C-alpha positions as CSV (number, residue, x, y, z in Angstrom):
1,F,68.2,70.1,104.0
2,R,70.6,70.2,101.1
3,L,70.1,68.7,97.7
4,A,72.8,66.3,96.4
5,L,73.5,65.0,92.9
6,Y,75.3,61.7,92.4
7,V,76.9,61.0,89.0
8,V,78.3,57.6,88.2
9,R,80.6,57.5,85.2
10,N,81.2,53.9,84.1
11,G,84.6,54.8,82.6
12,R,87.8,56.6,83.2
13,I,88.3,60.3,83.2
14,D,92.0,60.3,83.3
15,P,94.1,60.6,80.1
16,R,95.4,57.3,78.9
17,W,98.4,56.9,76.6
18,E,98.1,54.3,73.9
19,A,100.3,53.5,70.9
20,V,98.6,53.7,67.6
21,N,99.5,52.0,64.3
22,D,100.4,54.4,61.5
23,D,97.4,53.5,59.3
24,V,94.4,55.7,58.7
25,L,91.9,53.4,60.3
26,S,93.9,53.1,63.6
27,V,94.4,56.8,63.9
28,A,90.7,57.5,63.1
29,Q,89.5,54.9,65.7
30,R,91.8,56.4,68.4
31,S,90.7,60.0,67.4
32,L,87.0,59.1,67.7
33,S,87.5,57.3,71.0
34,T,89.4,60.3,72.4
35,L,86.7,62.7,71.1
36,I,83.9,60.7,72.7
37,K,85.7,60.4,76.0
38,N,86.4,64.1,76.1
39,Q,82.8,65.0,75.3
40,G,81.8,62.9,78.3
41,I,84.2,64.8,80.5
42,G,82.8,68.1,79.1
43,D,79.4,66.9,80.1
44,L,80.7,66.3,83.7
45,Y,81.9,69.9,83.8
46,R,78.6,71.2,82.5
47,I,76.6,69.1,85.1
48,Y,79.0,70.3,87.8
49,S,78.6,73.9,86.9
50,I,74.8,73.8,86.7
51,A,74.7,71.9,90.1
52,K,76.9,74.6,91.7
53,L,74.9,77.4,90.3
54,D,71.7,75.8,91.7
55,G,73.3,75.1,95.1
56,I,73.3,71.4,94.7
57,D,76.1,69.2,96.1
58,F,78.0,67.4,93.3
59,N,79.4,63.9,93.8
60,L,81.1,61.9,91.1
61,A,82.2,58.2,91.1
62,S,84.3,56.9,88.2
63,I,86.9,54.3,87.5
64,P,90.1,55.5,89.2
65,P,93.4,55.9,87.3
66,D,95.1,53.0,89.0
67,F,92.3,50.5,88.6
68,D,93.5,47.5,86.5
69,T,90.5,46.7,84.4
70,Q,91.9,43.4,83.2
71,A,92.7,42.1,86.6
72,N,89.5,43.4,88.3
73,A,86.9,42.8,85.6
74,S,86.3,39.1,86.4
75,H,86.4,39.8,90.1
76,C,83.8,42.5,89.8
77,R,81.6,40.5,87.4
78,D,81.6,37.6,89.9
79,Q,81.1,39.7,93.0
80,V,78.4,42.0,91.7
81,Q,75.9,39.2,91.8
82,D,76.4,38.6,95.5
83,S,77.6,41.9,96.9
84,P,77.8,45.1,94.8
85,R,79.5,46.8,97.7
86,Q,82.5,44.5,97.5
87,C,83.0,45.4,93.8
88,S,82.5,49.1,94.5
89,R,85.4,49.0,97.0
90,A,87.8,48.7,94.1
91,F,86.6,52.1,92.9
92,Q,87.6,55.5,94.3
93,P,85.4,57.3,96.8
94,L,83.1,60.0,95.6
95,I,84.8,63.2,94.5
96,T,83.0,66.6,94.8
97,A,84.4,68.2,91.6
98,P,85.7,67.0,88.2
99,R,89.5,66.7,88.4
100,R,91.8,68.5,86.0
101,S,94.9,66.7,84.7
102,T,98.3,68.1,85.3
103,S,98.6,69.3,81.7
104,Q,95.2,71.1,82.0
105,R,96.3,72.8,85.2
106,R,99.3,74.2,83.3
107,G,97.1,75.4,80.4
108,Q,98.4,72.7,78.0
109,V,96.3,70.8,75.5
110,Q,96.2,67.1,75.9
């Protein structure tokens, strides 16, 4: 038999553009938000690397890039009580390795 690891990230892993006001508080909030998100992505890469070194299959579920959180939030909140599977259909299937963005593939910093 083969061991498998399933990681569920309740958040996005894709880069998201967002306009920021030109005051210090807005820039600091966005900077901290970006830092925390990227630390989580770094954790995914670390978990993936350790799993691969130990011969464990890695499976990741997260919020897909095209998922509209505003439109689907109430639907999922209502459906999760009755059928978690229906809500999970809005999410992407499991992926077996953390994805790199286009800019990361080209060696650019996001």
